[in-house]
C-alpha positions in Angstrom: -3.8 -5.4 17.4 -5.6 -4.8 14.1 -3.9 -1.4 13.5 -7.1 0.7 13.7 -6.8 4.0 11.9 -6.9 6.9 12.5 -7.0 6.0 16.2 -6.5 2.8 18.2 -9.9 1.5 19.4 -8.2 -0.3 22.3 -6.5 2.7 23.8 -8.9 5.5 22.8 -12.6 6.2 23.3 -14.7 6.0 26.4 -13.0 3.8 28.9 -10.1 3.0 26.6 -10.0 -0.8 26.4 -13.4 -1.2 28.1 -14.6 -3.7 25.5 -11.3 -5.6 25.6 -10.5 -5.3 29.3 -11.2 -7.5 32.3 -11.6 -4.3 34.4 -9.4 -4.4 37.5 -9.2 -1.5 39.9 -6.2 -1.7 42.2 -7.0 -0.4 45.7 -4.8 -0.3 48.8 -4.4 -1.9 52.2 -5.7 0.5 54.9 -2.7 -0.3 57.2 -0.1 0.5 54.5 1.9 3.8 54.7 2.6 3.8 51.0 0.8 3.3 47.7 2.2 0.4 45.7 0.5 0.8 42.3 -1.0 3.4 40.1 1.8 5.9 39.5 3.3 8.5 41.8 0.4 10.9 42.7 1.0 10.0 46.3 4.4 11.7 46.2 2.7 15.0 45.3 -0.5 14.9 47.5 0.5 12.4 50.2 -0.7 8.9 50.9 -3.9 9.9 52.9 -5.2 12.1 50.1 -4.3 9.5 47.5 -6.3 6.9 49.5 -9.3 9.3 49.6 -9.1 9.6 45.8 -8.9 5.8 45.4 -11.9 5.5 47.7 -13.8 8.1 45.6 -13.0 6.3 42.4 -14.0 3.0 43.9 -17.3 4.4 45.2 -18.1 5.5 41.6 -17.4 2.0 40.3 -19.8 0.6 43.0 -22.4 3.2 42.3 -22.5 2.2 38.7 -22.7 -1.6 39.3 -19.3 -3.0 40.2 -19.3 -6.2 42.3 -18.8 -5.4 46.0 -16.5 -8.5 46.4 -12.8 -7.7 46.6 -10.1 -10.1 45.3 -7.0 -10.6 47.3 -8.5 -10.2 50.8 -8.7 -13.8 51.6 -6.0 -16.4 52.3 -3.8 -14.1 54.4 -1.6 -17.0 55.7 -1.0 -18.5 52.3 -0.1 -15.1 50.9 2.3 -14.4 53.8 4.1 -17.7 52.9 4.3 -16.8 49.2 5.5 -13.4 50.1 8.3 -14.9 52.3 9.4 -17.2 49.5 9.3 -14.3 47.0 11.4 -12.1 49.3 14.1 -14.8 49.6 14.3 -14.8 45.8 14.6 -11.0 45.6 11.0 -10.6 44.4 8.7 -8.0 46.0 5.1 -9.3 46.1 2.6 -6.5 46.2 -0.6 -7.8 47.8 -3.4 -5.3 47.6 -7.2 -5.7 47.2 -8.5 -5.7 43.6 -12.0 -4.8 42.5 -12.4 -7.2 39.5 -15.2 -6.4 37.1 -14.6 -8.9 34.4 -15.0 -8.1 30.7 -18.8 -8.2 30.5 -19.3 -6.2 33.8 -16.7 -3.7 32.6 -18.7 -3.1 29.5 -21.9 -2.6 31.6 -20.3 -0.3 34.2 -18.6 1.9 31.6 -21.8 2.0 29.6 -23.7 3.3 32.6 -21.0 5.8 33.4 -21.0 7.1 29.8 -24.8 7.4 29.8 -24.7 9.3 33.2 -22.1 11.7 31.9 -24.1 12.4 28.7 -27.4 12.7 30.6 -25.7 15.4 32.7 -24.9 17.6 29.7 -21.4 16.5 28.8 -20.8 16.1 25.1 -18.1 13.6 24.2 -16.3 13.8 20.9 -14.5 10.7 19.9 -12.0 10.4 17.1 -11.3 14.1 17.6 -8.0 15.6 18.7 -7.3 18.8 20.6 -4.7 20.5 18.5 -4.2 23.6 20.7 -5.4 25.5 23.7 -7.1 28.9 23.5 -5.4 31.2 26.0 -6.6 34.7 26.7 -5.1 37.0 29.3 -3.2 34.1 30.8 -6.2 31.9 31.3 -7.5 28.9 29.3 -10.7 29.8 27.6 -11.1 26.8 25.3 -9.6 24.4 22.9 -9.0 24.0 19.2 -10.0 20.6 17.8 -9.8 18.6 14.5 -11.2 15.3 13.5 -8.4 12.8 14.0 -8.6 11.6 10.4 -7.8 15.1 9.2 -4.9 15.9 11.6 -2.3 15.9 8.9 -4.5 17.7 6.3 -3.6 21.4 6.4 -6.6 22.3 4.3 -9.1 21.2 7.0 -9.7 24.0 9.5 -9.6 23.6 13.2 -12.8 24.2 15.2 -12.7 26.4 18.3 -14.7 25.4 21.4 -15.0 27.9 24.3 -15.9 26.9 27.8 -16.1 28.4 31.3 -14.0 25.5 32.6 -11.6 23.3 30.7 -10.3 20.0 32.1 -7.2 18.5 30.4 -7.3 14.8 31.2 -4.8 13.5 28.6 -3.7 10.3 30.3 -0.4 8.6 29.6 -0.8 8.8 25.8 -1.2 12.6 25.9 1.5 13.4 28.4 4.0 14.6 25.7 1.3 16.7 24.0 0.6 18.3 27.4 4.2 19.2 27.9 4.3 20.7 24.4 1.2 22.8 25.2 2.7 24.0 28.5 5.9 25.0 26.8 4.1 26.7 23.9 1.8 28.7 26.2 4.4 29.3 29.0 2.3 27.3 31.5 4.3 26.4 34.6 
């Protein structure tokens, strides 16, 4: 960590740690009745729907140049032996296929994704924070933003951006902010 200011270049920006990541996408075993990694979305929408979303995301990676080879699909007998030994020691081995991009390939794939998004009319604003939501008649109509370096500067005004559709994709880092917004604007 080099303590980037005002925002961390490893956890923020397009693809987060894309330049510093070896790019692993955890998938699932078709025969499994549960999802072993990636959070708890399967508890809300069910395992079949979660698998569809994982397939959808994987297809996007493939479309933009990810290697078709999956890690963790070979050596079934050896993995079964390791799993048995792990179980005896009270360790749960989670064996799922992994789409491994590698650092260089991650950079290429995310670069293609970013270009595609921009070429399709999406403007991305980095080192910018959403400070509030614009709610009118119980519906979100836009957001208020401020350059990250001026977040604490009360003299710098916020900019309002209106849109027909607003998607809040805050990730783990923004989860608390989203809870604050939901409380502030009485969003269930």
